[in-house]
C-alpha angles and dihedrals in degrees: 000000000000099000128002108239114220133194118197121208111199126027102210123116096301095041093051091043090054090046091055093047093050090051089062098047116092099213100051137070126192103223101167142022132186133195136156091224112088091206092057091046086059089052097257105141096159092121095052112118132193126191091203094051124255149197132283112317095168095076113078118237116245110234095164093118096035130085109244122205134185092206127058090211090059090054091049089055093052105112095212094062115098098171126035111206109197116204102155125120114292099262090063097053102084098051094045098044093046091050092048094047091047087054089056094250126143110246133209109182127188120236143297091053094213143331105261147000094268091060090044091059091054092048094047091055093052095043090051091062100032121127093205128069119261131204139160128219099252084149099170090071085065096040106121098236095045093044092050092047091052092048090051093048097044091047088066092235093121095043129223118345117247100179139351137184129187119193131191116175127174136185117252112289097196109140094001107099132060110292087351087270096158089067092054106088093199090060105033104025089230126262089313094067103026102040112012088048089083093061094043085055091048091054088058091044093054103033110014127241117338121227095228139356131214115197129184120190147169117223137197095025093129103346137065096275096309123139101265098178129021141174121199134192116204115208116208094169090237104101095261125129111224119172140165131194128194140164150141101209098105124110115281093250094059110106121239115257137185121182145147143196120202115186112200136171094266105021147010114233114205141182113183143120088305091060132247114323142159113219108199118205091239089066098261115133120201126196102191116215109235136173094053088141092060091243098120102180141036088250091060093045099046094048095043090051095046093049091048089052092051092046093050101035095245121145107240113243107134097103102016144340123226089255092056090050090052092048096051089048088057088053092055090048089053087052090052090053092048093049091050088054097050097261099314109162113259123199115235109232 
């Protein structure tokens, strides 16, 4: 395979981010895009918004040598597409990814994978028998600082974990996204599912599956009854304190932040406003040099890796397997149940 041919469904922030990343990778070519919005199909992305900050959305995208579709299903049926990259709102994921996998395509789907456990069961069954590779954009697993911290922790160099907290806080997204879908709990699942999901997944990535979760949340602050800010405690039954906090209820002028502090026997590993550092108990402070491979974000790394796997016929498993994706989704669904019951502990099954 000379170049992996990609079709992107959905040209919001993630779809246009993926488009830009693919343009800078040597072994991939974007051959098709699809979006329901006629302006975006013409390359006009001026209304695209990102809470984390993004690139230039004032310059139109040039689709002159790319097939443009209104329907994602039409793109999936295009014979020249090897990889279907799904970046539509969450309710559209299941139908599109199942159709693409049943067509024998490779599928990269943005998070969250789906909206509930019933949809997850359908997806699991199809992925199990799929000919193509399947992956989900749990990009923070591939984010340089998080990936390095996990490698350091799992190596045993920092010793046993005593306590850990992950935080992911966003400005208010009300009125910012297409059709204001983030603020519709039935579609997005609120900040708990769409935003906090990343840190619930990181807890599993670092420490494995918790026994129970206890989640407290406030809902309807800026959305239609969704959980807009949550705090979760993950119980591993081993005398460690592991927590995660996430929300998008802050004023619109508040900058996005993602950070963590992992206190271990021999060191404290931190990502905060001061950067990424390892504070050893002997007083030594390390500031590891990352990004030497010129892949600055988890988005770049996850897509580069997935495309390489498709090009070389290697099953993707560096950052996560489908089974690990399914397991961490079950954790976030347990958190949803706990939050709806005022923080009552819920067993992860």
